[in-house]
N, C-alpha and C positions, 0 to 999 in steps of 0.2 A: 819387639814385644812392648806392651804398654801396661802401666799400672792403672788399675781401674777404679780406684777410690779417691785418692788424694789429688786435688787440683791445686797446683801452686799458682798464686797470683804473682804476676811479674811487675816489679816496681823499679823505678829508676833509682840510681844511686849505686854506690859501690860498697859491698860487704865482703868480709873475709869468706873464702870458700873453704868448705870442709875438706879435710884430708880423707881420702878413701882408705878405710882401715881393713887389713886382712883379718878375717874372723877365725884365725887359727885357734883352735881350742887347746893349745899347748900352754901349760904353765909350769912354773918351777916346782914340780911335785916334791922334790927332795926337801924343799923349805916350807911346804904347805901341809896343812892338816885338813884339806878340803876334800869333800867327796862329791860324787856326781848324783846327788839326790835330786828328786824331781820338784817340779812346780811350774806354774805358768805366770806370765806377767798379768797383773791387774785382774784379780788380786794376785797374790804373791807366790813365790817359790817356797821351797822347804829346805832348811838346813840346821845343823847344830855344830857349833865351833868346838875345836879341841886343840888347845895350846897353840894357837896360830902365832906366827912370827912374820916380820916384814921380810919381803923378798927383794934383794938388791937388783937393780936393773941389769947388771951384768950376769946374773945367774943364768946358767944354761938351761933352756926349757926342756922339759920332758913331756911326753904325750899324756894329756889328762883332759877328760871332758869337762868343760866349764859347767857349773851349776846353772839352773834356769834363771835364778835372780841375777846372775852375772851377765846374762844375755837379754834381759828384759828390755822392751822398747816401749816408748810412750804412746798414748792415744791422744785424741783431741788435736788442737792446733800444733802441738809439738810433733805430731806424726806427719805433718804435711811436708812434702818435698818442695823446698824453696831456698833461695839464696845460696845455691850450691850445696845444700845439705839435704840428704835423703832421710827425713825423719830424725828421731832422737834415740840413739842407742848407747850414748855415753862411752865408756871405756871398753865396750865389748870387743873382744879380740886381743886386748892387751893383757899383760900379766895381772893376776889377782894377788894383791898384797894386803897384809893385815898390819894395822898400826895401832899403837897404844900411847904414843906421845905426840905432843904438838910438833916437834921437829920432824918426826916421821910423816905426819899428816901433811905438813907444808912441803916436804921434799917431793912427795908423789903428786900432790894436788897441783903444784906449780910446774911440774915437769912437762916437757914438750911431747913425750910419748903418751899413748893411751894407757890408762890404768883403771882397773876396778879396785877401789880402795875400801877395805873393810875396817870400820872403826870398832875395836873391841875394848870396851871399858869407857870410863869417863876421862875426857881430856879437858883440863882447865886451861883456858887461854891466858897468856901473859904477854902483854898487859891486858887488863880487862877491856873488853870491847874490840879486841883485834878481830878483823875479818880477813881470813885467808884468801888470797887472790887465786882463784881457781882458773887453770888453763883449760883449753878446749879438750874434748874427747876424754872426759872423766866420768866415772861412776863413783860416787861416795855413798857408802851404804853402811848402816849400823848392823852389827852382828847381833841378831835377835833384838831383844829389848835392852841390851847392855851398852849400845853405842850412844854416848852423850857428849855434846859439845857445851861446855859450861863457861859462861861469861864472854862469849864471842860468837862469831858466825862465819859466813862466806861472802865473798865479793866476786862478781862476774863482770869484768870490764868490757870496753868497746871491742866488738868483734868476736868475743869468746862465744863458742857455740858447742852444741852437742854435749851437754852436761846433764847428769842425773844426780839429784840429791835425794836420798831415799832412806827411810826406816831409821832416822836419827831422832833423838831428843836434843833440841837446841834451846838453851834456857839460861836464865838468871844473869843477864847483863844489867838488870835494873839497878839504878843508882840512888833510889829513894826519892826522886823528884818525878811526880806523876806526868806532867806535861813537859818533859825534859827537852830543853832547846839546846843544851850544850853537849849532849852525848848522843851522837848519831850511831847507835849500836843496834844493828838489825840482825835478825837471824839469817836472812838471805837478801842480798841487795844486788840488783842487776842494773848496769848502766851501759846500754847499747849492746846487750847480748842477744843471741837468738838460739832457738831450739834448746829449750831448757825444760826439764821435767822434775817437779817437786812432788814427791809422793810418799804417803804413809809416814809422815813425820809428826812429832809432838813439838810444837813451837810455843814458847810461853815466857812471860816475865822478862822481856827485853826492855832496853832503855828507850828505844824509838819504835820502829815498826817491826812486825814479825817478818813480812815480806814486802820489799819495795821493787817494783818492776818499772824502771825509769829510762829516760833518754832513748825512746824508740825501741826498747827491747821488744822482741816479738817472737811469735811461734813458741808460746809458753803454755804448758799444761800444769795445773796445780790440782792434785787429786788425793783424796783419802787422808787428809791431814787433820789433826786436832790442833786448833789455834785458840789459845785461851789466856786469860789473866794478863791482859795488856791494854794499854790505852789505844794505840793505833795498830790495827790488825794488818791491813793489806792495802797498800797504795799502788796505783798503776797510772803511769803517764807523766804529767808535769812537763809537757812539751807542746808546742803549737802544732806539731805534725800529727796527723790522724793516721797512724801507722800500726799500732800494736794490735796483734791478733792473739787472743788468750782464751783458754778453756779452763773453767774453774768448776770442778764437780766433786761431789761426795766429800765435802769438807764439813767438819763439825766446828763451828765458830761459837764460842761461849764465853761469857764474862769478859767482854771486850767493849770499849766505849765507842769507838768510831772507826771508819774505813773498813766496812764489813762486806765487801771491799768498796773502795772508792776508785772509780774508773774514769780517767780523764783523757779525752781525745783518743779513745780506742776505736780502731777501725771495725773490729769485730770482737765483742766480748760475749762469750757463751757461758752462762752460769746455769747449772742444773744439779738437782739432787743434793743441794747443800742444806745443812741444818743450822739455823741461827737461833741461839738460845740465850735469853737474858733471864736468869733465875731471880725471882723477887727476894728481897731481904738480904742481898749480898752487898759487899763493899763497892762493886763495880756496876754501874747502871749505864745502859746504852744511851747515847745521844742520838744516834740514827743507825740505820742498817746499811743497805746497799744503795750506792749513790752513782748515778750515771751523769757525768759532767762533760761540758764542752761539746765536742762533736761525736761523742761516743754513740755507737750503735750496739745495743745490748739485747740479747735474748735471755730471758730469765724464766726457767720452767721447772716444774715438779720439785720445788724446794719447799722447806717447812720453816716458818718464822714463828717463834714462840716468845711472847712477852716483849718484843722489841717496840720501842717508840720510833715513829717515822720509819717503818720497815723498808720502804722503797721510795726513793726520791730521785728527781731528775731535773736538770737544767732545762730551760726553754729550748735550747739548741740541741739537746741530746734526745735520743729515742730509747724507749724501753718497751719491748714486746713481752708481755706476761702470758703464760699459759700453765695451767695445772698446779699452781702454787697453793699452799695452805697457810692461813694466817690465824694463829690462836693466841688470844690475849694481847694482841697488838693494838696500837693506838696511833693517831696522827696520820701523817702523810703516807699514802700508798698509791703511787702514781705509775701511769704507763701512758704510752702514746707514740705515734709515729710508726714508721716501718723500719725494719732492721735487715735481717738476712736469714737465709736458710742454712743452718750449720751443716746439713747433710750435703751441701754443695762441696764441702771441704773434707768431710770425714764421716764415717758411720758411727752411730752410737745408739744405745737403747736405754732411755731413762727408766729408772724405777718409779713405782707409784709414790707420790708425795706422802701418802699416809704411812708408808713403810720407812720413810727416811730416818726418823729419830732412832728407832730400834736398830736399823741397819748400820748407822754411823756410830752409835754408842758401842756396838760390838765390833765394828770393822775399821774405824778410823785410827790413825796413829800407828806406831811401830808394831810389827808382827814378829813373834818368836820364830816364825818359819822363814824369814828373809835374812840372808847374810850368814847363815849357819849351815853346817853339814847335818845330814839326817842321822847318820849312824856310822860306826866304824866300818861296817860292811860296805856301805856306799863308797867310802874313801878307798877301800881295797879295790873295788871294781874300777874306780876312776884311775887309780895308779896303774892298773893292768891294761887300761885301754890302749889301743894302737891307733895311730894316725897315718893315713896314706894321703899323699897330696897329688892333685891333678891340675895340670896347667897346659893349655894349648901351645904355649910358647916354649915348652920344654924345660921350664924352670922347676917343675914338680917331678915327682917320681914317675908319673904316668901322664900321657897326653890325652887319654880318653877315660871317661868314667867307667866304661865296661872293663877296661884293662885293670883298673883298681879293684873292681868287684871280683874279677877273675883271680886277683892276687890274695884275696881273703881265703884262708884255709877252710876246708870243709868242716862243718860242725864246730866252728869257732865258739869257744865257751864264754867270751866276754865281748864287750862293745868294741867295734871298730869304726872309727871316724874316717870317712872319705871326705877330705877337705878340698873343695873345687874352687879354683881361682876364677875371677871374672872372665867371661868370654861366652861365645855361642858354640855349643858342642852339638854338631849335627850328627847324631847317632841314635841308635836304639840301645836301650839298656835293660838287662834282665837280671834280677837278683834271685837266684835259685833257692829252692826251699831248704837246702842244706847249708845256707849261709845266714843264720839269724843274727840279731844284735848289730845290725849295720845302721849307721847314720850317714846320710849324704847331706852335706851342708855347703852352701855357697859362702865365699869369703868376702864378697863385696859389701859395700855400704848399703845396698838395696837388694831386694829379691829380684829386681830387674837386671842386675849386673851379671848373673850367672844363669844361662839359659840352656836347657837340654831340649832339643827339638828334632822332629823328623816328620815325614809327610806320607806315611803309609795310610791307606784306607782299607775298609773291608774288602773292596773289590780290586785292590791292587794285586797284579800277578806277582807271585814269588819269583825271584831270579832263577831258581832251579827248575822252573816249569811245573812244579808240583801242585799248582792251583793258586788260589788267592789267599790272602791273609785271614779273612774273616774279621768279625768285629774285635774279638779279644786279641787276635794276633796283630791287629793294626797298632797296638799301643806303642808309643814312644818309650815309655818307662813302665816296666812290669815288676811287681813285687810279689814274690811267692814265699818269702821267708818271714817268719814271725818276728815280732819285736823290731820292726823296721821304723826308722824315723827319717824325715826330710825337713830341712829348714833353709830359709833364706835363699830360695832359688825359684826359677820358673821352669815348669814342665809343660811343653806345648806340642800340639800337632798342627802343622800349618798346611795340611792337605788343601789344595786349591779346587774347590767344587766347581767354580766357574769354568776353569780350564779343563775339567774332566767330566763334562756332562754325559759323555758316551760311556763312562765307566759305571757299571752296576755296583752299588754298595758304597755309599758315601759316609758311612759311619767311620769316624777317625778318632781313636782314643788317644788322649794325651797321657793318662796314667791309669793303669789297671792294678788294683790291689787284690790279691787272692791269698790272704794270710790273716793271722790274728794279731791283735795288738800293734796296729799301725798308727803312728802319730805323724800328722802333717801340720807343721807349725810355721807360719810366716812364709807361705809359698803362694805362687800363682799357678793355677792349673788352667790352661787356655786351649780352646778349640772351637769347633762348631757343633756338629752332631756327635753325641756320645763322648763328651770330653772326659768325664771321670767315671770309670767303671769300678764300683765298689763290690768286689766279688768275694767268694770264699773258695777255699781249696777244693771243696766238694759240697754237694747239696746238703749232706748231713754234718758238715763241719761248721763250727762257729768262726766267724770272721768279724772282728771289731776294729773300727777305724774312728779316730778322732781328727777332725779338721778344725784348726783354730787360727785366728788372726790371719786369715788367708783370703784369696780371691779365687772364685771358680767362674769361668767365662764360657758361654756357649749359647745354643739356641734350641736344639731338639733333644729331649731326653738326656740332658747333659750331666745329670747326676743320677746314676742308675745302678741296679744290681741287687744282689741278695744279702749283702753284708748288713750287720748292725752298725750304723754309722751315726755319729754325732757331729754336726757342723755348727760350731759355736763361735760367736764374735767374728763373723766373716762377712764378706760381700759376695753376693751372687749376682753376676753381671750378665744381663740379657743382651744378646747380640742379634743383629739383623741377619737374615739369610743371604746367601750368595747373590741373589738377584735384587737385594735392597728391601725385600718385604719383611714385615714384622709378624711373626707367628711362631709359636713354639711351646715347649713343655720343659719345666725345670727338672722334675724328678720322674723316674720310671722305676719304682721299687719292684723287686721280685722276691719278697721276703717269704721264707718258709713259715708255715703255721706255727704259732707258739713262740716265735722269736720277735725281737724288736727289729724294726726296719730303719728308716731314715728319720732323724730328728734334726730339724733346723731351728736353732734357738739364738736369741740375742744378736741377730744378724740383720742384713739389709738386702733386699731384692730390688735392683734397679737396672737401668741401662738406657741407651739411646735408641729406643724403639717406640712404636706407636702405642697409645693408650689402649688398654683392654684387649691385648693381643696374645698374652702368655698365660697358659695354665700352670698352676703350681705342681701338678702331677697327674699321672695316669697309671693304671695297674699293668705291670708287665708280667703276664703269666708265661714265662719263658717256655718255649716248646709246647704251648697250649696246656700246660700243667694246671689243672683245676684245683689241685691240692694246695697250691700256694695261697698265701694270704698277704698280699702286698700292703705295706704301711709307710705312709709319710705323715708326720706331724710338723706343722710350722707354728712356732710360738714365740711370743715376745720379740717379734721381728717387724722391722719397718718394710712395708710393701708399697712400692711406687704405683702410679696409675697404670703401669703396663699390665698389672695383674687383672685377669678377667673377674667380673662380678660373680660368676660361677666358676671357681678356680680349679675344679677337678673335672676330669672327663674320662670316657671309656677308652678301651684299647683292645683291638683284635677280638671283638666280640665279648669281652669281659667288662662288666659294669663296675665302675669305681664304688658304687654304693654297696656292693657285696664284699668289699675289702675295707681297709682301715685308712681313712683319710680325714684329717681334722686340723683345726686351728685353735689357737688360744692366745688371747690378749695381744693380737697384732695391731699395729698402728700404721698410719700413713694413708694416702688417698686410695691405695689398692686394698685396704682392709675393709671388712664389712661385717654386719651383724649376722647372727646365727639364723640359718634357714635350712630347709630340706636340701637345698643346693649348696649349702655352705655350713657343714656341721662344725660346732665348737665343742671342745672338751668342757665338762663341768669342772668346778674347782677340785672336786674329789678325784676325778679322772686325771687331772693335770698333775696331781702329786705323784703319780706313778710314771709320769713322762717328763722327767727333768734331766738336767745335765749330770746330776749326781747319781741318778738311778739307771740311766739308759745303758751303760756299758757293763752292768753287773759288777763283778768283783774286781774288775780291772780299773785302776785309777791311772790314767796316762800321765807319764812324767818324762820330762825332757832329760836326756842323758847323752 
């Protein structure tokens, strides 16, 4: 199995390798007041704290589903698999502990074990300027807006990796000397660290820099922070080596004098959707904005500069590629030049329009009340009642197959059951029957590649009992017929070999079939060739809603299809060549009932190693020749590679796509195109009814 988005660059040199962490969602429930409330990473999860206390490492774990913010993973360069680390997920899988004192925070932050550390309340550092030395595999998160670090910060030393610092206010180490040379007090300092995610923090009024990324620290993402009221905002580099890879997006930088940011010898610096604001008449005036120094290669896009002097400057040896930025009331140097790189070579992203950035960040940057807290007492009760079943091929779990664990779930189970699957390749078919709702199947590896459930049935494969062939829906490796199902951090695949089975009629080979309502697929790979992902419903007159997020779907012919109402958000759709090496195919084949929503692809990427202009975005599947159906696919705010045809929709089995519902809105990339009769676009008014917030009706998908 292969991951289809993130490409690691291989460099010489020795770095610490990450420890592969089990993602057991068991925590010490007796000592915790946490619930299993919902949320998604970037933006955030949802929680409300209730009298939390620290959990000692020796506490016996009880089964409890981790909240979404405790399992959140980074985007940008911090998501790239490299240096022995599969993305950045922090302390995911470790115990969730809550701290209120400096001693408690130091105890867990410096521990060898993975922890999710919740800071509840203000912790004043003693002595002033102390930077806690954070060890690898940690998530440090503020509880709502209450988590403050006062008069100090965090230090990540050589080889420290897989760290998340999120939802905190780090403030007030300032010693009264503006350009202070004696007090190197930063909010976050990295010296040789890698895979670090700094997200949704409020950083201000420190003695030196707010963030320093030094000594070849790399694979760093800084997102959705408010950085303000400081002399030096954000310095990167200060080494002769051109190694650092960093993504800086959706940050509100205001009332800061310099280093906004300063990037020195960065191999890849990707800055997008940042808001740099210098308000006139205040005590702090900017001396310059974003600076590309030394051998830096920078891509700067869709950002908004307000009132800055010298908003963008570069050395003669550095490069800056600008696109889509807005400069309002700025003066002085605004430079660009040279060639840089394509960020999509490394990860998927969808930038917001630059004009929307100020309002977006004023409302969305900084700590969120929904991160680091429980949602309600009812959620805590549900979490405490959850059951965990473990699966391991080597016999170290309760079961050796996933199906055996499903079979062990009692019929009509009233609460969430977590099936925790250890890394390995499980060659089996799995069926979750309709009378077993509320099941989560989750891989425990450091990557979704580590846990693979795979089989090779196709529609034309004869059944062992001689009763015929499987048919398309029966070919599925994994079938979900139960409502409120979730899958996370694993690969579901069908590896049927078309080349070796040319004599077999029926090459449709489903990896995952859903025939239920309220199905959430978060952080998975669904991989096959023809008919990879069947998004079905229990019956034609039944509603079936599915959300796919932070995931990869791989295939070539009609590989996202069916009659469900489906939202595919922040995911990568990877186009695959046919068995004979040719490039041709169709992404979607909806068979939506009239009056229902069909397939919405939003904020995603469509790409793959295929020839240009060879793939349609979709065609209408009137299953069984049913003319009453009204198939629908909308693709919006999505990057389309050159593989997409200029006329992206086509007919199917005598039914014209023009009689059904196929449209685009605000797509980008070489595969995008302007509106025409062969390429309908939604109007702005129409688009308001086809959004990620409206598509699934009254169901708001939440990880639990």
